[in-house]
N, C-alpha and C positions, 0 to 999 in steps of 0.2 A: 152212818151215808161215806161213801166212798169221794175222798178225791182226787179232782183229777189234776194235773199237771200244766204248770200254764208254759206254752217256747216265749224264749228273748232272745230268741239269736236275731231277729229281726235290727230290736234295737241295737244289739252286737256286732249289728254287721257294718250300721247307721254310724257308731262310735267311729268303728274304724277309718271311712272313708276318710270325715275328719281333719286327723292328721298329715292324711296323704295331698288335697287339696289345696293343707296348712306349704306344704314342702312345696309344691307345683310351683306355686302364686308366686315363693322367697325366689325357687329356680330362675322363675319369667323371671321376678324386680333383677335379680345381681344379671342374667344372660344381658337383661336391657340398660345396664348400666357399665356391661365390659363392651358394647357397642357403642354404647354413650362414648365412655371413653377414644375409642380405636374411631372415631370418624370424625369427632372436634378435639379432645383434652389430648392425642397425640400428633395429628398434623399441627395445630400451636407450636408443641413443642419444639417438632426437628426443624418450625419454621424456625427460632427462636437461634436452633442450633444454629443452622443456614445463618441467617440473620448474623452472627459471632463470628460466624466464620467468615462471611461477606466481605466485613472487616477488617482484619486478619489477611484477607489477603486482598485489600486494594492496598494496604499500608505497605504488605511484601514489593506490588506491584511499583510504587512508588518510588522502592529503594530501591526495584530494578533500573528503573527509568532515571535512578540519579546515578546509577552503579555505571553502568549505557556510556553516559554522558563525562561518568571521572575517571572512569576506565582510557578513555580518550586525550583530555584533556594533558594528562597529569602521567601517563604511560608509565601504566600500571593496569594487573588484572588484576580486576574485581572480581570476587562470591558471594551470590545473592541465593541467597532461598525462596523459598516459593512453594508457602503448605496448599497442594491443592485443590488437595477436599477434607472432609471432616467423619464423624460418624457420630451416628445417633446416641442419648441414652441408652444404655440395657434395659427389657424391660419383661415382666417376670407373665403379665394376666393379658397382656395385648402385643402386636407383631407389631414391626416397623416393617416398612418400605428400602429398600438397595442402597448402600450411604453413598452419597453423592461423588462422585469423584470429579474430579479437576481437566483438562488439558487447556495444558500447554507450549505453544509452535509457531517454528518460525516460520513467514506467509512471504514469497515470493512477490515484488518488487518491480515496476520497469529502472531501471539505473539514473543514479544519478548523474545528470553531466557539468560540464565548467565548460565552457569555452569564451575565447575572446575575438571570434568571430571574424577571426583572419581568412578561415578556409584553407587551409592549409590542418594536415595531418597533425601535428605538434600543439596546432589552437587547441584541439578537443579534446579532454579527456574523457571516461567513464570511469564509474565506482559502480560495483555491484552493492544493492543491499536490499532487506530487510525488514516485514515490518512484523512486530509481535503481538500474536492475540490469544489469552484465554479464554477460556472460558466453561462456567462451574456448571455439572451438573444434579443442581439442586431437584426434589420434592414437588418442594414448596412457591420456593420462588422464583420471582422470574433468571429465567437463563439468562438476558444479552450478554455477551460477548465483551471485554474489554480488549481496547487497544493502546499500544504502541506503534507512533504514527508521526513521522519526518519530527519529533521532537516532542510532541502532545502525546498527552493520556487522557484515553477518553471513553466512557463509555456508550456502546452501539445498540440502542431501541431501534435502531432505523426497520430492521427486518421484519418487526412485529408492530409497524405500523408508528413508533413513538420518533424524540429524534435523541443527539448524543445528548453528554452530558461531560463539561470536560471535567478533570479530575486536575490536571497538570500539563497548566499551558505551553505555548511553544518554547520555544530554547534555543532557538536555529540563531535568530537579529535579536542583539542587546546595541542601540543606537542605529549605531552605523559599521558596526563587527559585526560581526556572519560568520555564522560556528558551526560545520555542517561535520556533524558525528553518521558515519554509513553501519547498519547495522549487518554484520555478515555470516555465512554459514544455517544449511539447514539445520533443524532440531527440534523436535517432539516428545516430549512424556504425557502421559495418562497416569489415573492413578487418585487416592485418598491420602496421604504421605506427604514431606519430603520431601522436592525436589533442588538440584545446587547446581546452578548457572556458573561454571564461570566464564566471564568476560577476558576476552587476551585484547592487548592493542596492540595497533600496526608505530611503525615509529617512522618520523620523515614525510609524509607522507604529504603536506605541505611542499614539498622541495619541487614535485609534479603538478601544481599545478602552472600553468599558462600565464604569462604574464599582462600586463593591460589591468584595462574595463574585461569586465566581467558576467558572460549572463552564467546563471548556475540556478539546474533544473533540478528539485525534488520529487521523487511522485509523492501525493497523499492520496487521501483514500475519501480527502474532508472537502465541499468545494467548497467559492469564495466567499456565495450566502451561509454555509453552512456556521463556518468559522473565520475565514481570511480575513475576512475583508476587513473585519472589525477588531485583528489581533493588534497587536501593538509593534505595529513593527512600518518602520519611514515610510510616504511615501517615493522616496527617491532608490530607494533599495526594492519595494514590492510590488512589480509587474504583474499583478494578476495568478488567475488560472485557468489553466487549461478546462478544457469539455472532459468528459471524461471517456474513456477508452472504453474495450467491450467488455472488462474485467472489473469495471466502474474506476480505476484509479485516474485521477488528474493529476496535473503537474502544475508545482509551485513556480515561479518563476519570480528569481530576486538578479537582482542591478546590482553592483557591488565592483571592487577593485580586487589586485594582488594583495596585495600591504594589509585591505583589510580582509582576506576570508581568510579562515584558517578548517585545515581538513582535516580529519583523524578514521581513524577505523577501527572494531573492534570485530571480531570475530567469537560466536559464541561455542566455546569447547575446544575450539582448533585458533590456527589462528589465520586472522583474516586475508581476503587478496588486496594485491596489485592493481591499480591503480591498471589502467589502461589508454593509447590511445586510439581516437577514433581512425582505424586505419581503411572502412570498406566504400569512401571515395577518394580516395586516392589521387590528387591530380597529379598528370605527366608521370613518363614511367619512371624517372627522378624524382617524383615527392613533389614536387615543386606545383607552381600552377601555369600548367599549359593553359589551360581559356585564356591569363591572363598577354600574354607574347602571341596569340590566336594562332598560333600551335602550323604544322605539316599539310595537316589533315591524315595524317596515319592513328593510326594505333595507340590508344594510350596507356595501354598495358594494365586501365582500374580492373582489380574484381571487382564483379558487381556482383550481387542477389538473383535469382532467378525471381522473374515476372515484373510485374509493375507496383504500382505504387503512390495512393494515393495523401495528400498531406493536406488533415483535415482539423488541426490544430495546430499553432506555437509549435515549431521546433525549432533545436541547438544545433547545430551538426551538422555535416555535409550526409547523404545519399547515393546513393550510386544504387538503379534498377537497370536489368537486359530490358524488359519494358519501356512503357509508355508510363510519366510522371504527370501527376493532375497538380496544384496546386491551390487551395482554396487558403490556406489561410497564415500565417507566414515562414520562412523559414532562416532562419542567421544558418546560412553553408552556402557552398556549390551543390547540384545538381548534376547529376551523370546519369542519364541514359542512355539504353541501344535505345529505343524507338526514341518516341515524340513525345514535348514538354507540351505543358499548359496552362498558363499563369491565369486561373481567371478573376472576377470581379474582387473577394476577396483579398488574395494571393501577393507573395509580396514576398522575394525574395533577394538577400540581403549577400550575394556572392554573385560567383561564376557558372556559367551550363554553357553544358556539354550535351549533345544532342544524338544522334544517326540521325532521328530523322527530323523535321519542323522543331520548329518555337513559335508557337503563340501566344503573345502579352494582353489578352485582354481589355477592355474597356477599364481606367480605377485601378486596374492591375503594377506591380512596377520590379525592373530589374536593375539594384542597384549596380553589378559585375558586369562581363564578358560575353559575349554569345559565341561558343559555334556550330552550326548544324551541320548537319550533314541534305537535310533539304530549305523549304524554305524558309526564312526567321518574318513573320507579319507580326506587328505590330499597330493593334487599336486601337490607340491613345490618340489624343488631338494636341498633346503639349502640355497638362496639366501641371506638371510637377510631378507625373507616372510614368511608365512607359520600358525602353531601354536607356538605361543613363549612360550604358558602358560600348565600349566594341562590337562590331558583329561580324563575322563571318562564317558563311552559307556557298564558299568556293568552291568547297571540296565535297562533290555527290558521293554517297559512298562511304561519310567518315563516319565507324562505326568507336569509341568510346568504350563499351561493353568487352574486354577479353576473355570470355568463361569458356 
């Protein structure tokens, strides 16, 4: 009887496939686990790193604010470091996004003005100042910037539809005392490491402050409702906050006296600038008050800025323009215009007016000083404490106060 061979190749093939399938499944689970780790765990751990850094940089910015104020008050340079960014933990089986860098910079602002409302050039000084902005480059957490603004330190989420969160309150006013510290000079640094800011003060700035009762305007990005109405400032000192300009910056007004005011300037990395007197609207060729004595109708020698101008929010200091001027708010200073001047119902000029054209004071408006005009002077008030309260002179046709 002959035997037959039985083939076992089919059985052997099936036994070889099973381990392969097991390896594929195991590899799939490994890929899935790594994917979940990359998607879930890595962002959480990176968010923890960013959160830790946000606390550290917040403390750095609190110290920076204190250094700015201290440098001015003790007239000694201060050196403050800020950790701009951070680094994530090193990973073997996962990928990190780029390390979050940060940027700190000074941001240009309108100048601080200090005026005794005398209408003279020496009665008003302007002091350049800047804000400070720190903006993180986080990948997981909110990127809202932190601002140092008129001595207030706050987190600003308004661009994302949020609000501000105050970190350090204002240090401008303590009782009746007003302490101004103007931060100056352009500065910008970006990266993940530390940066050191040298804060260099100037001396004897208060000696340049005019005498008497003073109106001080300080630029701020915060409105009255967002912060200043609730700030700890006495009613007699707090003069309100103007509407924002095109850059979203307001003017905070403080009323004080020369004896209650201290002014310091601090430069970043270099010496600060000197304050300057407001010579843009110098009245009279000798710097005197040409509108007070009526003048002789001759050119006053005033150097005026080209074009016209609208006063749409409360301002302090003289203004001088070659064109026409419209006053729609309170102006504490003189007006010099090559063209006409119109003071509308909400307008008030606490100073003198010199105009090459007509001067019109509409119903409800007021001019507390004198007026010289090359055209007609029209007072549309009926005597209820408004209108023109000084002397007028419109007997000089062709009067041209702007000598450009």
